[in-house]
N, C-alpha and C positions, 0 to 999 in steps of 0.2 A: 083423207083429212079433214073433212067434215066431223069423221067420228072422233078423231084425235082432238079437235076443238070441244065437242061436247063433254069428254071426260074431264079436261081441264078445268072446265066452268063448274063441272061437277063437284070437283074436290076442293075448289075456292068455297064454294056454299058451305061445304062440311067443316074445313078449319075454323070458320066463324060462326059455327053454329052455337057454341057457349061462350056467352059472355056475362062476367062478374058486374053485377049492378052495385056500384060505390053507394049507393044510398041504402043498400038495404043492411039489416042489422047483424047479418051473417059475412059482411065485409072481411077481409083477410086482414089480420095484424101488420103493423109496420115492423119492419124489422129491427129498428133501433130500440123496440119495446121489450123486446126478449130479456127477461133476467137471467136468463142461463147463458154464459158465455164459456165456451171452451176453448183453450189455448189461442185467446186471444190477447193476453198479456194484459187485460184489465183486472179491476178489482171484482171478483163475484162474491156474492153472499152464500154460495153453495160451496161447502169444504168438503172434498174429498180426502179421508184419511186412511193413508198406507202405511200398516203398522209393519214393524221389523220386529224381530227377536230382541232387541234391545226397550221394547217397549211392556216387556212381561218380566218383572223383577220380583224377588223374595228375600227376605233376611229374618234372620234372628233377631231378639231386642237388641238393642243399640250396637248393631255391627252393620258390615258394608252389604251394599247390596250385591246380590246375584243374578244372574241371568235363570230364568224359570223356564230350564229346558227339558223336556220329558222323551226326546228322542233316542231310540235305541240305537247306540252307538256301539264301536267296538271296545272304547275305552270306559263305557259305563255297563257293559256286559255283566260284571261282577255284582252289580249293585242292583240291576232291574231284574236279573235272575234269582232274586232271593225274595221271600214272600213278604218279608217286612221293608224290602225297598231300602236297604243297607248293605254297609260293606261290613261283611261278618267274619273278617280274617281274625284268627287266636279263638275262633268258637267253632265248636264242633255240634251239628245239630241234631238232634234227638230222632228219633222214629218217625214222628211224625210232625207236621207245620203246626205252630202254634204251640208245641209241648216245650219250648224254650231252647236253650243252647247249655252247653257245657262250656266254660272257659278255659283255656290251654294256658293262658298267661294272666299273670296277676294285676287287677284295675280295681282302682275303686271309684266307684258314682256314689256321690253324696246323697242325692236324690232316692237312689235305687235303695240304700240301704234305711231309709227313713220307711220306706213300705215294708209292710208284713208279709208280702209274697215271696218264696223261696228265692235264691240269687238265679237258678235257670231259667225261671218265668219273668224274671224283673226286668230283660232286656227289652220286653215289649212295651214297658210304662215308657210314656213321653214325659222327658224332663222340663223344667222351663226353658232351658238353652236347645231344645229340639221342636218347639211350637214356631213353624213358618207365617211371616207376615208379608202380604203381596204387595204390589204396585202394578195395576195393569192397566192399560187404556180403554181394553173393551172387557166386557164380560168375559169369563174364561173357567172353563171347565174340563177335567182330567179324570180319565176312568183309566186305572192299571189292575190288570186280570191276572191271576196265578191258577194254575191248577193246583187242586189237592191230592191229599195221598188215598187211595182207593175210589171213594166219593165225596164229593163237597168242592168248595172252590174259595179262594181269596180275592176280596174285591176292594180297591181303596178307590172313591170318589171325592172330588175337591170341587167346589165351585166359589168362586171368587169376583168381585167387583168394585171399583172404585166408585164411590158417590162424591163426584168434584174432583180436585186435583190433592186434595188433602187428608180424605177418609176415605178407607178401605176396610171390607168386611170379608170375612171367610166361613165356609162351611164344609166342615169334612166329617165324612163317615166311613168305616172299614168295618168290612164284616167278613169273618173267616168261620169255617165248618169243614172239619176234615177228619173222617172216619179212622184212618192210620190202618197199617198193615198188621197189628197185632190186636190181639182181643183186648177189650176194656180201655182203649186208646182214644178215646172221641174227644176233639177239642173244637170249641166252641168259643169264639173270641169276639169283641165288637167295642169301637171306639165312638164317640160324639165328641165333635171339637166345633167350637162358634172362637172366631177370634177378629179383635179389630184393631187398627192401627190408625194413630192422629198426629198428624204435625201442622203446627202454626204456619201461617205465611211467612214469617220471618224466619223460621226454622228453629228459634230459639226454645219452643215447649214440643216435647215429643210426648206421646202416649202410647202404651201397650196394654192388652186386655186379652183374657181369653176365659174359657170354659169349657173343662177337660171332663169325662167321662168314661171309664173304662170297664170292660167287664173280661175277665179271664178264667175260663172255666174249661177244668179238664176230668176225663176219666182217670182213675190213676190204677196203673195194672203191676206198678212193683219190679217189672222187669220178667225176664223168661225164667221159669221155675226150675228148669233141665236144661242147663248151657251144653251138655254134652250131644243132645239132639242134634242140636243146631251147629255144632263143630264138627260132628262126625258126618255130617252129610245125609242123615236119614232121610228116607224118601218122603215121609210124614211132614218133615219140616219144610217141604218144598211150597206148601200152603201155609204161610204164616199163621193164619187164622187158626190153623189147627194146635199151635203150640199153646202148652199149659202156662199161665201167668200165677205170679204171686198172689195179687190182688183182684178180685172178681167183682167187689161190688161197692170199691171206694172212689169218692170223687173229691174235688176242690173246686172252690168258687171264691172268685178275687173279685171286688168292687172299688174301684178308685175313683174320686172326685176332687177336683180342685177349681177354687175361684183364685183368679190372679189378676193382681193389676200394679203396673209400673208406670211411672211419668218421671221425666227429668225436665229441668229447667236451667237455660245458660244465660245469665243475665249480661254477659261481657263476650266480647268477640275470642272465641275458642281457640284462633290462632294466635293472640296475644296473651291472653289470660286464659289458660284452661281450667276453668274453674266451671263446674256443674252442680246444681242441687236435684237430688234423687231421692224419690220415696217409693218403697213397695209396699203392698200389703197382699196377703195370700192366706188361703184358709184352703187345707185338704183333709179328707177323710179317706181312711182304707176299713175294709171289712174282709176279712178271711175266713172261710169256713171249711174244717173236712170232716166228711161225713161216710160211715160205713153202713150200709144198709144192714148188714148182717156180719157177725162176728168172723176175723178174720185170723187164720193161726198163723199167717206171717207176723202179726204183731202178737198174739197173746200166745202164752205157753198151754194155756188150758181155756178152751172155748167159752165164754160167755153166752148168756141166754138172750141179749137184746144187742142190738147195735149200738154205737157210739157217735158222738159228733162233738167237735172241738171247734172252738168260735174267739177269735181275736180282735179287737177293735182299736184304732189309733186314729186321735185326730189331732191336727196341729195348726196353729194361727202364727204367723211371721207377720213383723211390721218393721 
């Protein structure tokens, strides 16, 4: 019994061993002085933002906004499986990505017809209505990668951010380099895009602007020289790099630039009076080079002594 009383007395001393001095500068803060209140129902200065998919939107100029969704789903397989991230229905792809498409149906695109680039490669040029303008609640970046043929890759990267609720800017770069399956078929394309979108607080004024620079560079082989070797299943044709092509030293270089700004003012209620004032200014320039380092018998009946070069320029201003 004497030992039990001694143990209880010792424990009571250890419990009261640490005492907080209320006059000390390290005294504990009061509970009601805490500025961070969680799930108490009171108004808190700290706002926790929980974004949803509807907080990330994009649109083309003067159109409805859509969800900016890059998730690979079943219904979008035919889009994201293509190197240009578009629906290529009605177009036959060439033997190398970046070499363009062969149209299987008739279609007219006024913006592509203004370019000097041949029709098969003009599908890669972004038109005015192909530019995306974003509205995102948080800074957003996307990267879409595709394998190339033989050697190389295609990568599309986008960064966009809102500055306030009414202004957004976006930066986009696309790089493509693909060796191809045949001789002299290298494709090296790139695209740089800066875009911005502004809408006034009342929504009566809206502005869209962008700068686009694209390069489409390709080696030209003119197709297979002897089709019968490929069609008859010759053993040498299993490796396509062994097959002879029509052009061995030809290449094409295309450069495209566009400065674009359009804005719209709605002075009245659009539901009652659908009247708008819109102004657009645009400047674009195209350069196309076709070069042969040495004479090609595919084009000339008799060989020349030197190579040749063809150059075309086009500049247009719209207001």
